[in-house]
Backbone as CSV, one residue per row, in Angstrom:
resi,resn,N_x,N_y,N_z,CA_x,CA_y,CA_z,C_x,C_y,C_z
1,MET,-182.573,104.022,-101.517,-182.273,104.259,-103.091,-181.129,105.092,-103.230
2,ILE,-180.407,104.884,-104.240,-179.217,105.379,-104.431,-179.307,106.605,-105.355
3,VAL,-178.955,107.916,-105.020,-179.364,108.958,-105.523,-178.900,109.074,-107.000
4,THR,-177.775,108.559,-107.374,-177.389,108.557,-108.773,-178.286,107.950,-109.627
5,GLU,-178.810,106.889,-108.786,-179.889,106.123,-109.790,-181.413,106.726,-109.908
6,ILE,-181.754,107.577,-108.877,-182.987,108.583,-108.612,-182.479,109.430,-109.861
7,PHE,-181.712,110.234,-110.123,-181.265,111.173,-110.817,-180.061,110.630,-111.881
8,PRO,-180.303,110.093,-112.613,-179.386,109.688,-113.620,-178.732,110.806,-114.464
9,SER,-177.222,110.690,-114.813,-176.946,111.663,-115.562,-176.615,111.362,-116.878
10,LYS,-176.774,111.930,-118.179,-176.498,111.548,-119.476,-174.595,111.184,-119.382
11,TYR,-173.859,111.976,-118.635,-172.607,111.837,-118.737,-172.026,111.246,-117.669
12,LEU,-170.845,110.582,-117.737,-170.088,109.845,-116.955,-169.412,110.800,-115.916
13,LYS,-169.635,110.399,-114.433,-168.864,111.275,-113.368,-168.092,110.580,-112.829
14,GLY,-166.989,111.359,-112.044,-165.720,110.656,-111.526,-166.524,109.535,-110.446
15,ILE,-167.284,110.093,-109.765,-168.076,109.119,-108.512,-168.644,107.779,-109.171
16,ASP,-168.797,107.690,-110.503,-169.103,106.563,-111.618,-168.172,105.428,-111.379
17,LEU,-166.829,106.082,-111.396,-165.676,104.885,-111.451,-165.265,104.287,-110.344
18,LYS,-165.623,102.953,-110.510,-165.226,101.907,-109.216,-163.829,101.925,-109.227
19,GLY,-163.145,102.644,-110.217,-161.308,102.497,-110.021,-161.228,102.586,-111.252
20,PRO,-159.763,102.399,-111.726,-159.396,102.767,-113.015,-159.905,102.107,-114.307
21,VAL,-160.279,102.516,-115.204,-160.501,101.737,-116.481,-160.224,102.298,-117.536
22,THR,-159.308,101.443,-118.281,-158.533,101.526,-119.792,-159.828,101.281,-120.619
23,VAL,-159.710,102.474,-121.686,-160.715,102.892,-122.807,-160.197,103.180,-124.092
24,THR,-160.604,102.712,-124.996,-160.455,103.240,-126.225,-160.959,104.586,-126.728
25,ILE,-160.430,105.579,-127.250,-161.419,106.836,-127.673,-162.066,106.479,-129.055
26,GLU,-163.330,106.769,-128.924,-164.017,106.519,-130.115,-164.404,107.978,-130.744
27,ASP,-164.507,108.861,-130.348,-164.991,110.413,-130.753,-164.832,111.361,-129.706
28,VAL,-164.552,112.764,-130.037,-165.080,114.077,-129.326,-166.004,114.566,-130.217
29,ARG,-167.008,115.003,-129.744,-167.943,115.657,-130.171,-168.266,116.830,-129.326
30,ALA,-168.756,117.978,-129.991,-169.413,119.003,-129.737,-170.738,119.000,-129.006
31,GLU,-171.483,119.328,-128.076,-172.716,118.912,-127.607,-173.169,120.339,-127.005
32,ILE,-174.516,120.797,-127.344,-175.090,121.766,-126.402,-175.565,121.122,-124.960
33,MET,-175.277,121.933,-123.702,-175.673,121.431,-122.813,-176.179,122.602,-121.490
34,TYR,-176.851,122.199,-120.494,-176.930,123.458,-119.666,-176.144,123.387,-118.590
35,LEU,-175.556,124.493,-118.272,-175.101,124.714,-116.873,-175.659,125.568,-116.207
36,PRO,-175.804,125.343,-114.935,-176.681,126.507,-113.638,-175.712,127.662,-113.872
37,GLY,-176.521,128.746,-114.087,-175.888,129.927,-113.857,-175.207,130.511,-115.212
38,LYS,-175.373,129.641,-116.182,-174.543,130.144,-117.358,-175.710,129.648,-118.600
39,GLY,-176.791,128.803,-118.440,-177.504,128.364,-119.228,-176.780,127.278,-120.414
40,GLN,-177.744,127.521,-121.698,-176.841,126.472,-122.648,-175.516,127.021,-123.014
41,VAL,-174.658,126.255,-123.072,-173.264,126.324,-123.529,-172.934,125.112,-124.285
42,THR,-171.916,125.425,-125.384,-171.350,124.422,-125.866,-169.991,123.623,-125.389
43,GLY,-170.358,122.597,-125.227,-169.218,121.571,-124.351,-168.838,120.435,-125.212
44,TYR,-167.514,120.091,-124.829,-166.814,118.816,-125.632,-167.222,117.617,-124.811
45,VAL,-167.363,116.461,-125.713,-167.908,114.961,-124.822,-166.919,113.915,-125.537
46,LEU,-166.126,113.406,-124.666,-165.476,112.353,-125.058,-166.170,111.062,-124.828
47,TYR,-166.188,110.439,-126.159,-167.064,108.941,-126.114,-166.057,107.749,-126.633
48,CYS,-166.204,106.665,-125.780,-165.237,105.668,-125.889,-166.085,104.514,-126.305
49,GLN,-165.017,103.479,-127.061,-165.963,102.152,-127.242,-166.671,101.551,-126.313
50,ARG,-167.655,100.677,-126.486,-168.326,100.093,-125.575,-168.620,100.651,-124.320
51,ALA,-168.552,101.858,-124.264,-168.914,103.028,-122.878,-170.499,103.272,-123.000
52,LYS,-171.078,103.312,-122.305,-172.773,103.742,-122.062,-172.678,105.354,-121.981
53,LYS,-171.856,106.203,-121.225,-171.774,107.348,-120.997,-170.679,108.151,-121.550
54,GLY,-170.744,109.257,-122.233,-169.962,109.898,-122.524,-169.055,110.621,-121.445
55,VAL,-167.981,111.425,-121.660,-166.913,112.061,-120.539,-167.332,113.653,-120.901
56,ILE,-167.551,114.556,-120.188,-167.561,115.652,-120.291,-166.113,116.278,-120.266
57,LEU,-165.257,116.667,-121.262,-164.114,117.186,-121.531,-163.997,118.569,-120.762
58,THR,-163.227,118.524,-119.573,-162.939,119.878,-119.062,-161.613,120.200,-119.672
59,ARG,-161.178,121.245,-119.221,-159.803,121.858,-119.810,-158.725,121.464,-119.181
60,ALA,-158.788,120.487,-117.982,-157.819,119.703,-117.366,-157.962,118.527,-117.946
61,LEU,-158.786,118.077,-118.112,-158.669,116.224,-118.478,-158.205,116.591,-120.145
62,ALA,-158.862,117.482,-120.773,-158.330,117.714,-122.297,-156.943,117.708,-122.498
63,MET,-156.494,118.590,-121.690,-154.880,118.699,-121.860,-154.341,117.865,-121.313
64,GLN,-154.774,116.860,-120.182,-154.094,115.732,-119.782,-153.903,114.592,-120.807
65,ILE,-155.016,114.568,-121.578,-155.192,113.468,-122.838,-154.264,114.207,-124.137
66,ALA,-154.350,115.371,-124.276,-153.224,115.850,-125.421,-151.950,115.300,-124.860
67,LEU,-151.495,115.798,-123.728,-150.359,115.305,-123.287,-149.777,114.011,-123.170
68,LEU,-150.736,112.973,-123.031,-150.466,111.686,-122.608,-150.408,111.056,-124.492
69,LEU,-151.131,111.564,-125.098,-151.138,111.067,-126.523,-149.895,112.023,-127.310
70,GLY,-149.520,113.092,-126.984,-148.680,113.850,-127.479,-149.285,114.459,-129.157
71,ASP,-150.474,114.855,-128.695,-151.535,115.411,-130.065,-152.319,116.281,-129.410
72,PRO,-152.333,117.597,-129.673,-153.542,118.320,-129.145,-154.716,118.288,-130.161
73,ASP,-154.634,117.917,-131.069,-155.777,117.796,-132.126,-156.748,116.429,-131.843
74,THR,-157.797,116.815,-131.203,-158.689,115.564,-130.783,-159.517,114.757,-131.970
75,ASP,-159.069,115.213,-132.942,-159.494,114.537,-134.471,-158.702,113.118,-134.567
76,ASN,-157.325,113.216,-133.913,-156.161,112.196,-133.898,-156.439,111.296,-132.786
77,TRP,-157.109,111.534,-131.915,-157.608,110.891,-130.415,-157.894,109.593,-130.851
78,CYS,-159.032,109.103,-131.663,-159.826,107.970,-132.287,-158.836,106.772,-132.656
79,GLY,-159.142,105.986,-131.714,-158.597,104.735,-131.539,-157.474,104.594,-130.388
80,LYS,-157.001,105.388,-129.965,-156.206,105.701,-128.751,-156.713,105.125,-127.430
81,ARG,-155.565,104.350,-126.718,-156.213,104.036,-125.431,-155.688,104.949,-123.991
82,ILE,-156.401,104.961,-123.262,-156.066,105.591,-121.848,-156.690,105.152,-120.977
83,THR,-156.354,105.397,-119.846,-156.856,105.125,-118.619,-157.561,106.168,-117.561
84,LEU,-158.942,106.074,-117.519,-159.534,107.013,-116.781,-159.758,106.461,-115.365
85,TYR,-159.372,107.749,-114.653,-159.758,107.206,-112.791,-160.235,108.602,-112.481
86,GLY,-161.005,108.317,-111.256,-161.766,109.301,-110.271,-160.304,109.762,-109.581
87,GLU,-160.415,111.211,-109.291,-159.732,111.766,-108.315,-160.182,112.752,-107.110
88,PRO,-160.294,112.504,-106.110,-161.067,113.220,-105.135,-160.413,114.843,-105.114
89,MET,-161.231,115.913,-105.016,-160.990,117.281,-104.758,-161.752,118.211,-104.329
90,THR,-161.472,119.138,-103.906,-162.602,119.973,-103.770,-163.046,121.253,-104.586
91,VAL,-164.104,121.446,-104.958,-164.243,122.485,-105.828,-165.047,123.731,-105.221
92,ALA,-164.774,124.683,-104.998,-165.664,125.808,-104.328,-165.962,125.423,-102.878
93,GLY,-165.195,124.442,-102.214,-165.975,124.183,-100.925,-166.610,122.658,-100.882
94,ILE,-166.612,122.119,-102.291,-167.656,120.840,-102.140,-166.776,119.911,-102.736
95,ALA,-167.113,118.777,-101.923,-166.060,117.675,-102.387,-166.417,117.127,-103.593
96,ARG,-165.809,116.588,-104.344,-166.424,116.252,-105.767,-165.143,115.089,-106.155
97,VAL,-165.443,114.401,-107.159,-164.567,113.196,-107.739,-164.279,113.617,-109.284
98,ALA,-163.416,114.259,-109.673,-163.057,114.674,-111.174,-162.451,113.512,-111.787
99,ILE,-162.725,113.547,-112.919,-162.359,112.570,-113.791,-161.129,112.988,-114.466
100,ARG,-159.860,111.824,-114.158,-158.443,112.180,-114.580,-158.158,111.019,-115.586
101,ALA,-156.743,111.221,-116.293,-156.604,110.323,-117.526,-155.219,110.091,-117.127
102,ARG,-154.465,108.618,-117.610,-153.178,108.443,-117.630,-152.991,107.773,-118.599
103,ALA,-151.691,107.546,-118.849,-151.315,106.268,-119.721,-151.718,104.988,-119.488
104,THR,-152.058,104.062,-120.444,-152.268,102.717,-120.225,-151.083,102.117,-119.905
105,GLN,-151.136,101.200,-119.133,-149.890,100.077,-118.618,-149.878,98.859,-119.438
């Protein structure tokens, strides 16, 4: 069995991306989520048209998108297209795949 199928996530993770995917932003919403060691926190989630899962907006991803779109106001991102891709990295000694954004081609 595949671990991500045994323990599915409500949100898209970098490891879920099998290559770059171009999406159209539908909404950015505040949501209550649970973080180990921090409990319930308010996080922000990027939703895209025809996508099954939202993407948790980290500070790095949000800043990338703001720079790409030339607009720091998430209310103005709706209808804009970006390409999401996975970027391997190490966080606190653990290998992960972060979701990053670039301009569509």
